[in-house]
C-alpha positions in Angstrom: 123.2 174.8 73.8 121.0 176.0 76.6 119.6 179.4 77.5 121.5 182.3 76.1 120.8 184.5 79.1 122.7 182.2 81.6 126.3 183.4 81.8 127.6 180.0 83.0 126.8 178.5 79.6 129.7 180.5 78.0 133.4 179.7 78.2 136.0 182.5 78.5 138.0 183.4 75.4 141.8 183.7 75.6 143.3 186.1 73.2 146.9 185.3 74.1 149.0 182.6 72.4 150.7 179.9 74.5 154.1 181.4 73.9 153.0 184.8 75.2 151.4 183.2 78.3 154.7 181.5 79.1 156.6 184.8 78.6 154.1 186.5 80.9 154.7 184.0 83.7 158.5 184.4 83.3 158.3 188.2 83.5 156.0 188.0 86.5 158.3 185.7 88.3 161.3 188.0 87.8 159.4 191.2 88.6 157.9 189.7 91.7 161.2 188.4 93.0 162.9 191.7 92.3 160.1 193.6 94.2 160.3 191.2 97.1 164.1 191.1 97.4 164.4 195.0 97.2 161.5 195.5 99.7 159.4 197.4 97.2 156.3 195.4 98.3 155.2 195.8 101.9 153.8 192.9 103.9 150.6 194.9 104.2 150.0 194.7 100.4 148.2 191.4 100.6 146.7 191.6 97.1 150.1 191.2 95.4 151.6 188.4 97.5 150.9 184.7 97.5 150.0 183.2 100.8 149.0 186.5 102.5 145.3 187.1 102.9 143.3 189.9 104.3 143.1 187.9 107.6 146.9 187.9 107.8 147.0 191.7 107.3 144.3 192.1 109.9 146.4 190.1 112.4 149.5 192.3 111.5 147.5 195.4 112.3 146.0 194.0 115.5 149.6 193.1 116.7 150.8 196.6 115.9 147.9 198.2 117.8 148.2 195.8 120.8 
């Protein structure tokens, strides 16, 4: 409708069907739980874990150094 040069005027396109999105969430849940339960993911890998930010990892490192 508005200017074609403004990116916010466009909506993202999803190429996945609803069934494949549900399947993706189920697989993610099982892979994440397996990785967490078998200590594959470290607490320092903040990008892969919910509730752990870069600030949390910085506090972990500071405590290790102190």
